[in-house]
C-alpha positions in Angstrom: 110.1 96.4 -187.7 112.8 96.2 -190.3 116.2 97.6 -189.1 119.0 99.1 -191.2 122.5 100.4 -190.8 123.9 103.9 -191.6 127.6 104.3 -192.3 129.7 107.4 -192.7 133.4 107.6 -193.4 135.6 110.7 -193.3 139.4 111.3 -193.4 140.9 113.7 -190.9 144.4 115.2 -190.9 145.2 114.3 -187.3 146.3 111.4 -185.1 144.1 108.7 -183.7 144.9 109.9 -180.2 143.5 113.5 -181.0 140.4 112.2 -182.8 139.7 109.8 -179.9 140.1 112.7 -177.4 137.7 114.8 -179.4 135.1 111.9 -179.5 135.4 111.3 -175.7 136.1 114.7 -174.0 133.5 117.3 -173.3 135.8 120.2 -173.9 135.8 119.1 -177.6 132.2 117.7 -178.1 130.8 121.0 -176.9 132.6 122.6 -179.7 131.5 120.5 -182.7 128.5 118.6 -181.5 125.8 121.3 -181.2 127.1 122.4 -177.7 126.7 118.8 -176.4 128.7 117.6 -173.4 129.6 113.9 -173.2 130.2 112.1 -170.0 131.2 108.5 -169.2 133.6 106.4 -167.2 134.6 104.9 -170.6 134.6 101.4 -169.5 132.6 98.4 -171.0 129.3 98.4 -169.2 129.4 102.1 -168.1 126.8 104.6 -169.1 127.5 107.3 -171.6 125.4 110.5 -171.7 125.1 113.4 -174.1 123.6 116.6 -172.6 122.8 120.1 -173.5 121.7 121.3 -170.1 119.9 118.0 -169.5 120.5 114.5 -170.9 119.4 114.2 -174.5 121.0 110.8 -175.6 122.4 108.0 -173.5 123.6 104.5 -173.7 125.8 101.7 -172.4 129.4 101.1 -173.5 129.6 97.8 -175.4 133.2 97.9 -176.5 136.1 100.2 -175.8 139.5 100.0 -177.4 141.2 103.4 -177.0 142.2 105.1 -180.2 140.8 102.2 -182.3 137.2 101.4 -181.6 134.2 102.1 -179.3 130.6 101.2 -179.5 127.6 101.9 -177.3 123.9 101.7 -177.3 122.1 104.9 -178.3 118.8 106.1 -177.0 117.3 109.6 -177.4 114.9 111.1 -174.9 113.1 112.5 -177.8 112.6 109.2 -179.7 108.9 108.3 -179.9 109.6 105.1 -182.0 108.6 101.9 -180.1 111.8 99.8 -180.3 112.5 96.3 -178.9 116.2 97.3 -178.4 118.3 100.5 -178.7 120.3 101.4 -181.7 124.1 101.0 -181.6 126.8 103.5 -182.5 130.3 102.4 -183.4 133.3 104.5 -184.1 136.3 102.9 -185.9 139.6 104.8 -186.1 142.4 103.7 -188.4 145.6 105.8 -188.6 146.9 105.9 -192.1 150.4 107.1 -193.3 150.9 110.8 -193.7 149.1 111.9 -190.6 145.6 110.9 -191.7 142.9 109.1 -189.6 140.1 107.2 -191.3 137.1 107.7 -189.1 134.2 105.3 -189.7 130.8 105.7 -188.0 128.4 102.9 -188.0 124.9 103.4 -186.6 122.9 100.1 -186.5 119.5 98.8 -185.7 117.8 101.9 -187.2 114.3 102.1 -188.5 112.7 104.3 -191.2 111.8 106.9 -188.5 115.6 107.5 -188.0 116.0 108.9 -191.4 114.7 112.4 -192.3 114.2 113.2 -195.9 114.5 117.0 -195.6 117.5 118.8 -197.2 117.6 121.8 -194.7 117.7 119.9 -191.4 120.2 118.3 -189.1 117.5 115.9 -187.8 117.8 112.2 -188.6 120.9 110.1 -188.6 121.4 110.8 -192.3 121.6 114.6 -191.7 122.9 114.8 -188.1 126.0 112.5 -188.3 127.4 113.9 -191.5 127.2 117.4 -190.1 128.7 116.4 -186.7 131.6 114.5 -188.2 132.2 117.3 -190.8 132.3 119.7 -188.0 134.7 117.5 -186.0 137.0 117.3 -189.0 137.0 121.1 -189.4 137.5 121.6 -185.7 140.5 119.2 -185.6 142.1 120.4 -188.8 141.6 124.2 -188.4 140.4 124.9 -184.9 137.2 126.4 -186.3 133.7 125.1 -186.4 130.7 125.8 -188.5 128.3 128.1 -186.7 124.7 126.7 -186.6 121.8 126.6 -184.3 119.5 123.6 -183.8 
């Protein structure tokens, strides 16, 4: 099974501390991530869970450098793809001058099944991540989110 990497970059008018807090704190993720709560002890080796009433995605923290970088394995309870190993999500934050944070998402070890070629969906890493990170940007910059249902 051939693997690939998906990368998405956005620039947010904020601080690295606020972006980090939004990525790791349920009170924020529930706002911009389809109502999803996040939970972890935020230490290398600890479990990370995303839930909407019940756990939907989970993984293990691989690296954790507050306000700079974190990565963890990513598994979905809805994934029917036979994988030899989980995918890996990494967030890089780089604070630029002028109150701008460059946020880079890298999602690795993906297969063709992780991409959805439908223009009107949030399914697939190529559709879901851009919406989630765009919604995060809107949320941090304006306090408003895009209203959608999944």
